[in-house]
C-alpha positions in Angstrom: 1.3 3.6 7.4 0.4 -0.4 6.7 -1.8 -1.8 3.6 -5.7 -1.0 5.3 -7.3 -2.5 3.5 -6.7 -6.5 2.7 -10.1 -7.0 4.4 -10.7 -10.0 2.4 -14.4 -10.4 3.3 -15.3 -7.5 2.2 -13.7 -6.8 -1.1 -15.7 -10.8 -1.5 -18.6 -8.8 -0.4 -18.5 -5.9 -2.9 -16.9 -8.4 -5.7 -20.3 -10.2 -5.8 -22.5 -7.5 -5.1 -20.8 -6.3 -8.7 -21.1 -7.8 -12.7 -18.4 -10.1 -13.5 -18.3 -12.4 -16.6 -19.8 -15.5 -16.6 -17.8 -18.4 -16.9 -18.8 -20.6 -20.4 -19.4 -23.6 -18.5 -22.5 -22.3 -16.9 -24.7 -21.4 -20.4 -27.6 -22.9 -20.6 -31.2 -23.4 -21.4 -34.4 -24.6 -19.6 -33.8 -28.2 -21.4 -29.7 -28.7 -20.4 -26.8 -27.1 -20.7 -25.4 -25.7 -24.3 -22.8 -27.8 -25.9 -22.3 -26.5 -29.8 -19.2 -27.5 -29.7 -16.0 -25.2 -29.2 -16.6 -22.2 -27.7 -13.7 -19.3 -27.4 -13.1 -17.9 -23.4 -16.3 -15.1 -22.7 -14.4 -11.7 -22.3 -15.7 -8.6 -21.8 -13.9 -4.8 -20.4 -16.3 -4.7 -17.6 -13.9 -7.1 -15.6 -10.7 -6.5 -13.0 -7.7 -7.2 -14.7 -4.1 -6.6 -13.8 -3.6 -4.4 -16.7 -6.0 -2.2 -15.3 -4.8 -2.7 -11.8 -1.4 -1.7 -12.8 -3.4 1.5 -14.3 -4.6 2.7 -11.4 -1.5 2.3 -9.7 -0.1 4.3 -11.9 -2.2 7.3 -11.7 -2.6 7.2 -8.0 1.6 7.2 -8.3 1.6 10.6 -10.4 -1.5 12.3 -7.9 1.0 10.8 -5.1 4.1 12.4 -6.5 2.7 15.7 -7.5 1.4 16.1 -4.1 4.7 15.1 -2.1 7.1 17.6 -4.8 4.2 20.5 -3.6 5.1 18.9 0.6 8.5 19.6 -0.7 8.5 22.6 -1.6 6.6 24.2 1.3 8.8 21.7 4.3 11.2 23.1 6.8 14.4 24.5 5.1 18.0 23.0 5.4 18.8 26.8 7.0 16.8 26.7 9.7 14.8 29.9 8.4 11.4 27.6 8.7 11.9 25.0 10.4 9.0 24.6 11.6 6.7 20.8 10.4 3.5 21.9 8.8 0.4 21.3 10.4 -1.6 20.4 6.5 1.0 17.4 6.4 -0.2 16.2 10.0 -3.5 16.6 8.4 -2.6 14.9 4.9 -1.5 11.7 7.0 -4.6 11.8 9.2 -6.9 12.1 5.4 -4.9 9.4 4.4 -5.6 7.1 7.8 -9.4 7.9 7.2 -9.9 7.0 3.2 -7.6 3.8 4.2 -9.9 2.5 7.0 -13.1 3.5 4.8 -12.1 1.3 1.9 -11.4 -1.4 4.4 -15.2 -1.8 4.9 -16.1 -0.5 1.3 -13.9 -1.3 -1.4 -16.3 0.5 -4.0 -14.9 3.5 -2.8 -11.8 3.1 -3.9 -11.5 4.3 -6.8 -13.5 7.6 -4.8 -11.1 8.2 -1.8 -7.3 6.3 -3.5 -6.5 9.8 -5.3 -7.8 11.4 -1.5 -5.3 9.7 -0.3 -2.5 10.0 -2.6 -2.7 13.8 -2.2 -3.1 13.4 1.9 -0.3 11.3 1.7 1.6 11.9 -1.4 2.1 16.0 0.7 2.8 14.4 4.2 5.6 12.4 2.3 6.8 15.4 1.0 7.2 17.4 4.0 8.6 14.3 6.1 10.6 13.8 3.2 12.4 17.2 3.2 12.7 17.3 6.5 14.8 14.2 6.8 16.7 14.6 4.0 17.8 18.7 5.4 19.8 16.1 8.0 20.7 13.8 6.4 21.3 14.9 2.4 20.7 12.6 -0.1 18.6 9.8 1.9 15.4 10.4 0.1 17.3 9.2 -2.9 18.7 6.4 -1.2 15.2 5.3 0.0 13.3 5.5 -3.1 16.1 3.6 -5.2 15.6 1.1 -2.5 11.8 1.1 -2.5 11.8 0.4 -6.0 14.5 -2.5 -5.8 12.6 -4.1 -3.0 9.2 -3.8 -5.2 11.5 -5.3 -8.1 12.4 -8.0 -6.5 9.4 -8.8 -4.8 7.4 -9.5 -7.8 10.1 -11.4 -9.4 10.2 -13.6 -6.6 6.5 -13.9 -6.4 5.6 -14.0 -10.4 8.9 -16.6 -10.6 6.7 -18.5 -7.6 10.0 -18.9 -5.4 7.1 -17.3 -2.5 4.1 -18.6 -3.2 1.4 -17.0 -1.5 -0.6 -19.6 0.8 -3.4 -18.5 3.0 -1.1 -19.6 6.4 1.5 -17.0 4.6 -1.2 -14.1 4.1 -3.0 -14.9 7.5 0.7 -14.5 8.9 1.5 -11.2 6.7 -2.2 -10.0 7.6 -1.9 -10.7 11.6 2.2 -9.4 12.3 0.9 -6.3 10.5 -1.8 -5.4 12.4 0.3 -6.2 16.1 2.9 -4.2 13.8 0.5 -1.1 14.0 -1.2 -1.7 16.8 2.3 -1.2 18.5 2.8 2.0 17.2 -0.8 3.3 18.5 -0.3 2.4 21.6 3.5 4.7 21.5 2.4 7.3 19.9 -0.4 7.3 23.2 2.0 7.4 25.3 3.9 9.8 23.3 1.2 12.3 23.8 2.4 12.2 28.1 6.1 12.7 27.5 7.6 9.1 27.8 8.7 7.7 23.8 9.9 3.7 23.0 13.5 4.3 22.3 14.3 1.8 19.9 11.5 3.2 17.8 14.2 5.7 16.1 17.1 5.3 17.3 20.0 3.9 16.0 21.6 1.4 18.8 21.4 -2.5 17.6 18.0 -3.2 19.3 16.5 -0.2 16.7 18.0 -1.0 13.2 16.7 -4.5 13.7 12.9 -3.2 14.5 13.2 -1.5 11.4 14.3 -4.3 9.7 11.7 -6.1 11.0 8.9 -3.6 9.7 10.5 -3.1 6.7 10.7 -6.8 6.0 7.1 -6.9 6.9 6.5 -4.3 4.0 7.7 -6.1 1.6 6.5 -9.5 2.3 2.7 -7.5 2.7 4.2 -7.1 -1.4 3.0 -10.2 -1.6 -0.3 -10.5 -0.7 -1.1 -7.5 -2.7 -0.2 -9.4 -5.7 -1.8 -11.9 -5.0 -4.9 -10.4 -4.3 -4.8 -8.7 -7.6 -4.0 -11.5 -8.9 -6.7 -13.5 -7.6 -9.4 -11.0 -8.3 -8.6 -10.9 -12.2 -9.0 -14.8 -12.7 -12.1 -14.6 -10.4 -13.8 -12.1 -12.6 -14.1 -9.0 -10.2 -15.9 -6.1 -11.3 -14.3 -3.3 -13.3 -13.9 -1.1 -10.1 -12.3 -3.1 -8.1 -9.3 -2.6 -9.9 -8.9 0.7 -7.8 -9.0 -1.4 -4.6 -5.9 -3.6 -6.2 -3.9 -0.6 -6.9 -5.0 1.5 -3.8 -3.8 -1.9 -1.5 -0.5 -1.7 -3.3 -0.1 1.6 -2.7 -0.2 1.8 0.7 1.6 -0.7 0.6 4.6 1.1 -1.5 4.2 4.1 1.4 4.3 1.6 4.1 7.6 0.5 3.1 8.8 3.4 1.7 8.9 5.5 5.2 10.6 2.5 7.0 13.2 2.1 4.4 13.7 5.7 5.3 13.7 5.5 9.2 16.3 2.6 9.0 18.7 4.5 6.6 18.3 7.4 9.0 19.4 4.9 11.9 22.0 3.2 9.5 23.6 7.2 8.8 23.2 7.6 12.4 25.9 4.6 13.1 
């Protein structure tokens, strides 16, 4: 699942509808602007900060990991005595999808829907991870390690400005992501009629190349998330928008983990 909430227009409208700190240059009286010598920047605890967004992301990750642990425990067993895929996991995935869809249009609801998303998608991740690990022991640890490594590398590349998130970069990544999600949706509909697109899950060279492309796109989306959070903090968005940034970052991490898990599974089948 990709980051579904990067709706720049909705985010900007939500930010404008909230309260943000006034800029010092905007202070004025009916007689004209105030000029009383050196002043310090006006700051408030009611505006979005990078540290606050990091804290919100940490909270969502803790909830997701706790729910994933429950999913792992109730997932299919390795000995085959319980090989069924819990329907509750499918429900969790659908809940996560709906939460992402709603937040894309109502960013201010991220504070409420973020934890719900973390519970639903966390349970799904726990079950699907257990299923993969039953057939390819140790793959989950590898996928988690690779996800954290990609996150660290992308953060370094972004902070060092080796990767610059321009308007063109942002547009390309978001459009490519929407195209990939549309492809996944069409593939799912096709599977309901008994057909399937083989290279999505097959370990063929084409299938591995597709997974590399999808994982690379998820990694590129991390930079877009970092940029959104940084721009929101600089613009003085309302405090509640921290959860919007955290929600977007979490959905991208979930997507990246799933793509890496699938890629590693294909590589181990070669």
